[in-house]
Structure formats: C-alpha cells, structure tokens
Legacy VTK file of the C-alpha trace (Angstrom):
# vtk DataFile Version 3.0
C-alpha trace
ASCII
DATASET POLYDATA
POINTS 75 float
0.000 0.000 0.000
1.380 3.397 -0.998
1.904 6.101 1.582
-0.141 9.290 1.325
1.758 12.530 0.981
0.367 15.800 2.307
1.024 19.082 0.523
-0.117 22.454 1.872
-0.227 25.532 -0.344
-0.998 29.242 -0.091
-3.276 30.213 -3.002
-5.211 33.093 -4.549
-8.448 31.079 -4.822
-11.246 33.268 -3.457
-14.588 31.488 -3.617
-16.629 28.350 -4.289
-16.946 29.192 -8.003
-13.158 29.128 -8.403
-12.901 25.914 -6.372
-15.491 24.353 -8.664
-13.393 25.383 -11.688
-10.407 23.513 -10.221
-12.209 20.484 -8.798
-11.872 18.188 -11.837
-8.125 18.906 -12.009
-7.638 18.295 -8.299
-9.671 15.097 -8.468
-7.516 13.816 -11.325
-4.344 14.708 -9.398
-5.360 12.967 -6.202
-6.783 9.815 -7.796
-8.411 7.056 -5.800
-8.009 7.495 -2.081
-6.796 11.064 -2.413
-8.321 14.025 -0.679
-8.124 17.802 -1.098
-9.772 20.853 0.423
-9.540 24.625 0.588
-9.687 26.770 3.718
-10.901 30.110 2.389
-11.338 31.433 5.938
-7.544 31.384 6.352
-5.785 34.548 5.152
-3.565 32.380 2.917
-6.566 30.574 1.342
-4.990 27.213 2.049
-5.175 24.247 -0.309
-4.382 20.951 1.414
-3.854 17.856 -0.730
-3.399 14.323 0.553
-2.574 11.805 -2.140
-0.444 8.829 -3.084
0.340 10.550 -6.378
0.894 14.096 -7.549
4.083 15.914 -6.771
4.304 19.484 -5.548
5.719 20.827 -8.826
2.967 19.108 -10.807
0.241 20.501 -8.552
1.640 24.028 -8.727
2.019 23.956 -12.519
-1.604 22.892 -13.022
-3.023 25.523 -10.646
-0.821 28.264 -12.152
-1.935 27.257 -15.656
-5.498 28.044 -14.531
-4.395 31.581 -13.605
-4.040 31.270 -9.835
-1.150 32.034 -7.501
0.065 28.980 -5.573
3.038 28.497 -3.270
3.882 25.487 -1.126
4.186 26.154 2.597
6.941 24.589 4.674
6.021 21.870 7.169
LINES 1 76
75 0 1 2 3 4 5 6 7 8 9 10 11 12 13 14 15 16 17 18 19 20 21 22 23 24 25 26 27 28 29 30 31 32 33 34 35 36 37 38 39 40 41 42 43 44 45 46 47 48 49 50 51 52 53 54 55 56 57 58 59 60 61 62 63 64 65 66 67 68 69 70 71 72 73 74
C-alpha cells in the first residue's frame, strides 16, 4: 500500500466558483483514495492535498496554468 503525501499551499483562490473550476483537475491529481480541500477562511486561502500521487511541482504547474497564484508552505 502506498503512503499518502500531504502538501499544503498558499493560493489566490477566493470562492466556491473558483474551487469548482479547479475540482476536476484536483480530483484527477489525487486519484483514488486522495483528498483535497480549501480553507478560504484562512488569510492564505490554504489548499491541502493528501494523495499517493501528484508531486508538488505538478500541482503548482496545473493551478498556475489556470491563472491562480500557488506556493507550497513549509512543514
């Protein structure tokens, strides 16, 4: 069984409409058993991804290609 990796990012995503725009991409990145969520209440509009696949660089490139700012936060 593969180990899940957790990535936490600061983003520029502002609302549910924008999350909906990204949902199919995030679902494809996390695959089966993966999980992702946004905390828009946080000042950094946190995206947290838990997945057995999807590397940080890959995640950032996809979100940036959709026109959003994204930066991984240190553990």
